[in-house]
C-alpha positions as CSV (number, residue, x, y, z in Angstrom):
1,X,60.1,-58.0,0.9
2,X,59.9,-55.7,-2.2
3,X,56.1,-55.9,-2.4
4,X,55.6,-54.9,1.2
5,X,58.1,-52.1,0.8
6,X,56.3,-50.8,-2.2
7,X,53.0,-50.7,-0.3
8,X,54.6,-48.9,2.5
9,X,56.0,-46.3,0.1
10,X,52.6,-45.7,-1.3
11,X,51.2,-45.1,2.2
12,X,54.1,-43.0,3.3
13,X,53.6,-40.9,0.1
14,X,50.0,-40.3,1.0
15,X,50.9,-39.3,4.6
16,X,53.6,-36.9,3.4
17,X,51.4,-35.4,0.8
18,X,48.6,-34.8,3.3
19,X,50.9,-33.2,5.8
20,X,52.5,-31.0,3.1
21,X,49.1,-29.8,1.9
22,X,47.7,-28.8,5.3
23,X,50.8,-27.8,7.3
24,X,51.0,-24.2,6.3
25,X,47.3,-23.4,6.5
26,X,47.2,-25.0,10.0
27,X,50.1,-22.8,11.2
28,X,49.0,-19.5,9.5
29,X,45.2,-19.5,9.4
30,X,43.9,-22.1,11.8
31,X,40.2,-21.3,12.3
32,X,38.2,-24.5,12.5
33,X,35.2,-23.4,10.5
34,X,37.2,-21.8,7.7
35,X,39.7,-24.5,7.6
36,X,37.0,-27.1,7.2
37,X,36.1,-25.8,3.7
38,X,39.8,-25.6,2.7
39,X,40.5,-29.1,4.0
40,X,37.6,-30.5,1.9
41,X,39.1,-29.1,-1.3
42,X,42.6,-30.4,-0.3
43,X,41.4,-33.9,0.4
44,X,39.4,-34.0,-2.8
45,X,42.6,-33.1,-4.7
46,X,44.5,-35.8,-2.8
47,X,41.8,-38.3,-3.4
48,X,42.0,-37.7,-7.2
49,X,45.8,-37.9,-7.0
50,X,45.8,-41.3,-5.2
51,X,42.8,-42.9,-6.7
52,X,42.7,-41.5,-10.3
53,X,44.0,-42.8,-13.6
54,X,47.6,-41.8,-12.9
55,X,47.7,-43.6,-9.6
56,X,46.1,-46.6,-11.2
57,X,49.1,-46.9,-13.5
58,X,51.4,-46.8,-10.5
59,X,49.3,-49.5,-8.8
60,X,49.5,-51.6,-12.0
61,X,53.2,-51.2,-12.2
62,X,53.7,-52.3,-8.6
63,X,51.4,-55.3,-9.1
64,X,53.1,-56.4,-12.3
65,X,56.5,-56.2,-10.6
66,X,55.3,-58.3,-7.7
67,X,53.8,-61.0,-9.9
68,X,56.9,-61.0,-12.1
69,X,59.1,-61.5,-9.0
70,X,56.8,-64.3,-7.9
71,X,57.1,-65.9,-11.3
72,X,60.9,-65.7,-11.2
73,X,61.0,-67.3,-7.8
74,X,58.6,-70.0,-8.9
75,X,60.9,-70.8,-11.9
76,X,63.6,-72.1,-9.6
77,X,61.3,-73.9,-7.2
78,X,59.3,-75.6,-9.9
79,X,62.3,-76.6,-11.9
80,X,63.8,-78.2,-8.8
81,X,60.7,-79.9,-7.4
82,X,58.6,-80.6,-10.5
83,X,59.6,-80.1,-14.0
84,X,63.2,-81.5,-13.7
85,X,61.8,-84.7,-12.3
86,X,59.9,-85.5,-15.5
87,X,62.5,-83.8,-17.9
88,X,60.3,-80.9,-19.0
89,X,60.3,-77.1,-18.5
90,X,57.0,-75.2,-18.3
91,X,57.2,-71.4,-18.5
92,X,54.3,-69.8,-20.4
93,X,51.0,-71.5,-21.1
94,X,47.4,-70.3,-21.4
95,X,46.7,-71.5,-17.8
96,X,49.7,-69.7,-16.5
97,X,49.0,-66.5,-18.4
98,X,45.5,-66.5,-16.9
99,X,46.9,-66.9,-13.4
100,X,49.4,-64.0,-14.0
101,X,46.7,-61.7,-15.5
102,X,44.2,-62.4,-12.6
103,X,46.9,-62.0,-9.9
104,X,48.1,-58.7,-11.4
105,X,44.6,-57.2,-11.6
106,X,43.7,-58.4,-8.1
107,X,46.8,-56.9,-6.6
108,X,46.4,-53.6,-8.5
109,X,42.9,-53.4,-7.0
110,X,44.2,-54.2,-3.5
111,X,46.8,-51.4,-3.8
112,X,44.2,-48.9,-4.9
113,X,41.9,-50.0,-2.1
114,X,44.7,-49.6,0.6
115,X,45.5,-46.2,-0.7
116,X,41.9,-45.0,-0.6
117,X,41.4,-46.4,2.9
118,X,44.6,-44.8,4.2
119,X,43.7,-41.4,2.8
120,X,40.1,-41.6,4.2
121,X,41.5,-42.6,7.6
122,X,44.0,-39.7,7.7
123,X,41.2,-37.3,6.6
124,X,39.2,-38.5,9.6
125,X,42.1,-37.9,11.9
126,X,42.6,-34.4,10.6
127,X,38.9,-33.5,10.8
128,X,38.6,-34.9,14.3
129,X,41.6,-33.0,15.6
130,X,40.6,-29.7,13.9
131,X,37.2,-29.8,15.4
132,X,38.7,-30.5,18.8
133,X,40.9,-27.4,18.4
134,X,44.2,-29.4,18.8
135,X,47.5,-27.7,18.0
136,X,48.9,-28.2,14.5
137,X,51.9,-30.1,15.9
138,X,49.5,-32.5,17.6
139,X,47.5,-33.0,14.4
140,X,50.7,-33.8,12.4
141,X,51.8,-36.2,15.1
142,X,48.5,-38.0,15.0
143,X,48.7,-38.4,11.3
144,X,52.3,-39.8,11.4
145,X,51.3,-42.2,14.2
146,X,48.5,-43.8,12.3
147,X,49.6,-47.3,11.4
148,X,46.5,-49.4,11.0
149,X,46.6,-49.3,7.2
150,X,50.3,-50.3,7.3
151,X,49.3,-53.3,9.4
152,X,46.8,-54.3,6.8
153,X,49.3,-53.7,4.0
154,X,51.8,-56.1,5.8
155,X,49.1,-58.7,6.1
156,X,48.1,-58.3,2.4
157,X,51.7,-58.6,1.2
158,X,52.3,-61.8,3.2
159,X,49.0,-63.3,2.2
160,X,49.3,-62.4,-1.5
161,X,52.8,-63.7,-1.8
162,X,51.6,-67.1,-0.6
163,X,48.5,-67.1,-2.8
164,X,50.3,-66.0,-6.0
165,X,53.1,-68.5,-5.6
166,X,50.5,-71.2,-4.9
167,X,48.4,-70.3,-7.9
168,X,51.5,-70.3,-10.2
169,X,52.7,-73.6,-8.7
170,X,49.2,-75.2,-9.3
171,X,49.1,-74.0,-12.9
172,X,52.6,-75.3,-13.6
173,X,52.0,-78.6,-12.1
174,X,48.8,-79.2,-14.0
175,X,50.4,-78.0,-17.3
176,X,53.3,-80.4,-16.7
177,X,50.8,-83.2,-16.4
178,X,50.8,-83.8,-12.6
179,X,47.4,-85.1,-11.5
180,X,48.4,-85.5,-7.9
181,X,49.9,-83.3,-5.2
182,X,50.9,-83.7,-1.6
183,X,49.7,-81.2,1.0
184,X,52.7,-80.0,3.0
185,X,52.5,-77.6,5.9
186,X,55.2,-75.4,7.4
187,X,55.6,-77.9,10.3
188,X,55.5,-75.4,13.1
189,X,53.1,-74.4,15.9
190,X,51.4,-71.8,13.7
191,X,49.9,-74.4,11.4
192,X,46.1,-74.6,11.5
193,X,44.9,-77.9,13.0
194,X,42.7,-78.5,10.0
195,X,45.7,-78.0,7.6
196,X,47.8,-80.4,9.7
197,X,45.0,-82.9,9.4
198,X,44.9,-82.5,5.6
199,X,48.6,-83.1,5.5
200,X,48.4,-86.3,7.6
201,X,45.1,-87.6,6.2
202,X,45.5,-91.0,4.5
203,X,43.8,-91.0,1.2
204,X,43.5,-93.7,-1.5
205,X,46.5,-91.9,-3.2
206,X,48.9,-91.7,-0.2
207,X,49.4,-89.8,3.0
208,X,48.3,-86.2,2.4
209,X,48.1,-86.9,-1.3
210,X,45.2,-85.6,-3.4
211,X,44.2,-85.2,-7.1
212,X,44.0,-81.6,-8.4
213,X,40.5,-82.4,-9.7
214,X,39.4,-83.9,-6.4
215,X,40.4,-81.3,-3.8
216,X,40.1,-82.2,-0.1
217,X,37.5,-80.6,2.1
218,X,39.2,-78.4,4.7
219,X,37.2,-76.2,7.1
220,X,34.0,-77.1,5.2
221,X,35.2,-76.0,1.8
222,X,37.2,-77.6,-1.1
223,X,40.7,-76.2,-0.7
224,X,44.2,-76.5,-2.1
225,X,47.5,-75.5,-0.2
226,X,48.2,-71.8,0.0
227,X,44.9,-70.8,-1.4
228,X,41.7,-69.8,0.4
229,X,42.7,-69.3,4.0
230,X,44.3,-66.0,4.9
231,X,48.1,-66.4,5.5
232,X,48.1,-70.1,4.7
233,X,51.8,-71.1,4.4
234,X,51.1,-74.7,3.1
235,X,52.4,-75.8,-0.3
236,X,51.5,-78.4,-2.9
237,X,54.3,-80.7,-3.7
238,X,54.0,-82.5,-7.1
239,X,53.5,-86.3,-6.9
240,X,54.2,-88.7,-9.8
241,X,51.5,-91.2,-10.8
242,X,54.1,-93.9,-10.2
243,X,54.3,-92.9,-6.6
244,X,50.6,-93.2,-6.2
245,X,50.6,-96.6,-7.9
246,X,53.3,-97.8,-5.6
247,X,51.3,-96.6,-2.6
248,X,48.2,-98.4,-3.8
249,X,50.1,-101.6,-4.5
250,X,51.5,-101.5,-1.0
251,X,48.0,-101.2,0.5
252,X,46.8,-104.3,-1.4
253,X,49.6,-106.5,0.0
């Protein structure tokens, strides 16, 4: 996944920059008290480097590329599942532009947040090891071994991929005139019971079928597939009004 790889590259860059900045002082003039002042200056410089305007541009670029890739992927999916069935092609509308803008800004903020958290975590590791008098090699190993932020980055990449694709799909379906959608899960053991219930719920529109302006209540809140819950892998399949009408006729018989 390109987005996850980009996040990892940011975190690896922070790790490498920190090690490069402190490695020589650790090996040549390693006195805890004196090194503490030096480390404070180094970390301030790194913080500016990875949270300042220049890094914000990098985060914006990564976020735009991610949303663009999601849009391209959605082009094929929507053309196959939705637009082709009603003979239209929806690409760029005010609703879709708003989704793209919001998704890009949100992911840029997430990237900057991850970078800041990773740098602060590494700073904590360095300070803790310096105060404990650990050897430079042990400090460097501790920095390289830190993987908590990467785990969060992996979670964010997976979750945001689902959410951005779901938001694009929702906008395109509504722009194409679809009033109804079918809640469809991933059909495996990882599906949340509440989401499986939403898929199997018989409504007045069909099995697992809902209106976009009448979202179902799932886990106590109004929800649509792929949005809201972390790592929700459910999708909204477009449903024609003729299908809803056919279902309602069958129920009246």
